[in-house]
ZAMARGU-4260 file (C-alpha; in steps of 0.2 Angstrom, whole numbers, plus 5000, padded with zeros to 4 digits):
<rodrens>
0) 5030/5118/4961 | 5021/5104/4956 | 5012/5091/4967 | 5023/5077/4974 | 5027/5064/4961
5) 5022/5045/4965 | 5036/5034/4971 | 5034/5023/4956 | 5037/5037/4943 | 5049/5046/4953
10) 5062/5031/4955 | 5059/5028/4935 | 5062/5046/4932 | 5078/5046/4941 | 5085/5030/4933
15) 5079/5037/4915 | 5090/5053/4917 | 5104/5047/4928 | 5119/5047/4917 | 5127/5030/4921
20) 5111/5021/4922 | 5112/5014/4941 | 5103/5020/4955 | 5108/5016/4974 | 5093/5012/4987
25) 5102/5024/4997 | 5100/5038/4984 | 5082/5034/4980 | 5078/5035/4997 | 5085/5053/4999
30) 5078/5058/4983 | 5062/5052/4987 | 5063/5059/5006 | 5064/5077/4998 | 5046/5075/4991
35) 5041/5068/5008 | 5040/5051/5004 | 5045/5039/5019 | 5058/5027/5017 | 5048/5012/5019
40) 5038/5016/5004 | 5054/5019/4994 | 5059/5000/4997 | 5043/4992/4995 | 5041/5003/4978
45) 5058/4996/4973 | 5053/4978/4976 | 5037/4980/4966 | 5047/4989/4952 | 5058/4973/4951
50) 5044/4961/4952 | 5037/4969/4937 | 5054/4968/4928 | 5056/4988/4928 | 5070/4987/4937
55) 5084/4974/4942 | 5099/4973/4953 | 5114/4980/4946 | 5126/4977/4963 | 5122/4976/4980
60) 5110/4989/4984 | 5111/4997/4967 | 5097/4996/4955 | 5096/4999/4936 | 5082/4999/4923
65) 5074/4982/4920 | 5070/4971/4903 | 5052/4978/4904 | 5058/4995/4903 | 5074/4994/4893
70) 5065/4999/4876 | 5058/5015/4881 | 5072/5019/4892 | 5084/5018/4877 | 5074/5030/4868
75) 5073/5042/4882 | 5090/5041/4887 | 5095/5049/4870 | 5086/5065/4874 | 5104/5074/4875
80) 5108/5070/4858 | 5089/5075/4851 | 5094/5088/4841 | 5108/5078/4832 | 5096/5065/4825
85) 5090/5078/4811 | 5094/5080/4792 | 5087/5093/4780 | 5068/5091/4776 | 5066/5089/4758
90) 5047/5090/4759 | 5044/5071/4760 | 5036/5061/4775 | 5036/5046/4784 | 5019/5038/4786
95) 5013/5023/4797 | 4997/5014/4794 | 4989/5006/4808 | 4971/5003/4801 | 4974/4983/4801
100) 4978/4983/4819 | 4967/4978/4832 | 4960/4991/4843 | 4953/4980/4857 | 4970/4976/4867
105) 4970/4994/4877 | 4988/4989/4884 | 4993/4987/4865 | 4985/5003/4861 | 4994/5012/4873
110) 5010/5004/4870 | 5007/5008/4850 | 5002/5026/4855 | 5017/5030/4865 | 5028/5026/4852
115) 5020/5037/4839 | 5019/5050/4851 | 5038/5050/4855 | 5043/5051/4837 | 5032/5064/4832
120) 5018/5056/4823 | 5001/5064/4821 | 4986/5056/4813 | 4981/5063/4796 | 4968/5050/4791
125) 4959/5036/4802 | 4974/5024/4805 | 4987/5034/4796 | 4999/5044/4805 | 5013/5057/4798
130) 5029/5065/4801 | 5041/5074/4792 | 5055/5064/4784 | 5069/5075/4792 | 5076/5062/4805
135) 5093/5052/4803 | 5092/5036/4796 | 5075/5038/4786 | 5061/5027/4786 | 5072/5013/4791
140) 5079/5020/4806 | 5062/5027/4811 | 5055/5009/4809 | 5067/5002/4818 | 5064/5014/4834
145) 5046/5013/4833 | 5048/4993/4833 | 5058/4995/4847 | 5046/5005/4857 | 5032/4991/4855
150) 5024/4996/4838 | 5019/4980/4832 | 5027/4972/4816 | 5012/4972/4806 | 5011/4991/4805
155) 5015/4998/4789 | 5030/5010/4790 | 5035/5019/4773 | 5039/5033/4764 | 5025/5046/4758
160) 5025/5061/4746 | 5014/5069/4732 | 4999/5073/4742 | 4986/5083/4734 | 4986/5102/4741
165) 4972/5099/4753 | 4981/5085/4762 | 4997/5092/4761 | 4990/5109/4770 | 4983/5096/4781
170) 4998/5087/4786 | 5007/5104/4789 | 4994/5108/4801 | 4995/5093/4812 | 5005/5100/4824
175) 5004/5117/4835 | 5020/5126/4829 | 5016/5142/4839 | 5013/5132/4855 | 5030/5123/4852
180) 5040/5140/4847 | 5032/5146/4864 | 5037/5131/4874 | 5055/5134/4866 | 5056/5152/4874
185) 5055/5143/4891 | 5073/5143/4892 | 5074/5160/4899 | 5064/5154/4914 | 5076/5140/4916
190) 5091/5154/4916 | 5083/5164/4927 | 5080/5150/4941 | 5097/5145/4940 | 5103/5164/4942
195) 5095/5163/4960 | 5097/5145/4964 | 5111/5147/4977 | 5098/5159/4986 | 5088/5142/4991
200) 5090/5130/5005 | 5100/5115/4998 | 5084/5104/4998 | 5072/5116/4990 | 5085/5118/4976
205) 5088/5100/4973 | 5068/5097/4974 | 5062/5112/4962 | 5079/5107/4951 | 5072/5090/4949
210) 5053/5096/4945 | 5059/5109/4933 | 5072/5099/4924 | 5060/5084/4923 | 5047/5094/4913
215) 5061/5102/4903 | 5067/5085/4899 | 5049/5076/4895 | 5047/5092/4884 | 5063/5086/4874
220) 5057/5067/4874 | 5041/5071/4865 | 5046/5085/4856 | 5041/5080/4839 | 5059/5086/4830
225) 5049/5096/4816 | 5060/5106/4802 | 5058/5123/4797 | 5046/5131/4792 | 5034/5122/4803
230) 5044/5129/4819 | 5058/5140/4824 | 5073/5126/4823 | 5084/5139/4829 | 5075/5142/4845
235) 5073/5123/4848 | 5090/5121/4848 | 5093/5135/4859 | 5081/5127/4870 | 5087/5111/4870
240) 5106/5118/4874 | 5098/5127/4890 | 5090/5111/4896 | 5107/5102/4895 | 5115/5114/4904
245) 5102/5114/4917 | 5103/5096/4918 | 5121/5097/4923 | 5118/5110/4934 | 5103/5102/4944
250) 5116/5086/4944 | 5129/5097/4953 | 5116/5104/4965 | 5111/5085/4969 | 5129/5079/4970
255) 5132/5094/4982 | 5116/5089/4994 | 5121/5071/4996 | 5140/5077/5000 | 5132/5088/5013
260) 5121/5075/5020 | 5134/5062/5020 | 5147/5074/5030 | 5133/5076/5043 | 5130/5057/5045
265) 5149/5056/5047 | 5150/5070/5060 | 5135/5062/5071 | 5144/5045/5069 | 5160/5052/5077
270) 5153/5061/5092 | 5143/5044/5096 | 5158/5034/5097 | 5161/5029/5115 | 5175/5040/5124
275) 5190/5029/5126
</rodrens>
């Protein structure tokens, strides 16, 4: 499996994929403990994330994503509905022109590039980014999502069509369709892992489910959602369905682990009670 994740990334990922949006400090400690991260480190990380505005208190001992992360979180949290945000492609494009924007502010550059990556844009010419116009809501919806993710309001977001043959060919080649299709075939590996998950120790199954599921969800989050014929849309839909199923199974694995740990603690407390 992958190397131990950093506690900051692990906690934020737990919050981003959690269905109800809240995470208790106790569950954060339990989850990080599976990766060998000490409780003191987890609690210090929670304090630092709160100070940075990335998380905030939701209730006593419970956290949710804070204002500094809400734009990204709102978009990432929609990964389960990613395949529902599409419409038939008529051959047109959505373009973003960033040529007039500054390039000296590195944090702003990172935010800009992340927004473009999350919505599947690729650079055709310097400062000109494209994606197929196959997203529900069209240009207006994409513009709103880009701005919510931090793209500067000065960036031009518009519909584009009528490219000459060379640029049309270049535009269609901006994405590696073969690599995307190969990635969708990973759904078979997800199924094989689930077939044998019950043979693993509960702690191992929970840790592996988190790592494998996290990689799969990230693939969906950054999937460019291309139309046929640029990729195999049927294979993508099957992959997305497999990840949703894997995620539900992973939640059940974690819930069983936490319930078993809680039972063990309660048993220990009973045995530690003084005799009457």
